C-alpha positions as CSV (number, residue, x, y, z in Angstrom):
1,X,123.4,109.6,89.4
2,X,120.2,107.6,88.2
3,X,117.4,107.3,89.9
4,X,115.3,103.9,89.2
5,X,111.5,105.2,90.5
6,X,108.8,102.7,90.6
7,X,105.7,101.9,92.6
8,X,105.2,99.9,95.8
9,X,102.7,99.0,98.1
10,X,103.6,99.2,102.0
11,X,101.7,97.2,104.3
12,X,101.5,98.8,107.5
13,X,98.3,97.1,109.1
14,X,100.1,96.6,112.3
15,X,101.1,100.3,113.0
16,X,99.4,101.3,115.6
17,X,95.7,102.9,114.8
18,X,95.2,106.9,115.5
19,X,92.8,109.0,114.2
20,X,95.2,111.4,113.7
21,X,96.6,111.1,110.1
22,X,99.6,113.7,110.6
23,X,101.0,111.0,113.4
24,X,100.1,107.9,111.2
25,X,102.1,109.5,108.2
26,X,105.1,110.5,110.4
27,X,105.3,106.7,111.9
28,X,105.1,105.2,108.2
29,X,107.9,107.2,107.0
30,X,110.4,106.7,109.9
31,X,109.6,103.1,109.3
32,X,110.4,103.3,105.5
33,X,113.2,105.9,106.3
34,X,115.2,103.6,108.3
35,X,114.8,101.3,105.0
36,X,115.0,103.2,102.2
37,X,117.2,106.1,101.4
38,X,114.4,108.1,100.0
39,X,111.2,107.3,99.4
40,X,107.6,109.6,98.6
41,X,104.6,108.3,99.8
42,X,101.6,109.5,97.9
43,X,98.7,107.8,98.7
44,X,97.7,105.8,101.9
45,X,94.0,103.0,101.2
46,X,92.4,100.3,102.9
47,X,93.0,97.4,100.1
48,X,91.3,94.2,101.6
49,X,91.1,95.2,105.1
50,X,94.8,96.0,105.3
51,X,95.9,99.7,105.4
52,X,98.3,100.0,102.5
53,X,100.5,103.0,101.2
54,X,101.8,103.3,98.0
55,X,104.9,104.6,97.9
56,X,107.4,105.9,95.3
57,X,111.1,104.6,95.5
58,X,113.8,106.6,94.7
59,X,117.0,104.1,94.4
60,X,120.4,104.6,93.7
61,X,121.7,103.1,90.7
């Protein structure tokens, strides 16, 4: 099994805003988990007024 690793940006501007980063991370994690097999959120930034998570996807070849 080979893993393909690449960077991507996940826009979660529309995720309900919260002051608790743990809850926010958890919501983004669960949303992505329902779509992709494995992934690692490495950072969350605000880019052009959008909240974006930089994600490393680990996909089966």
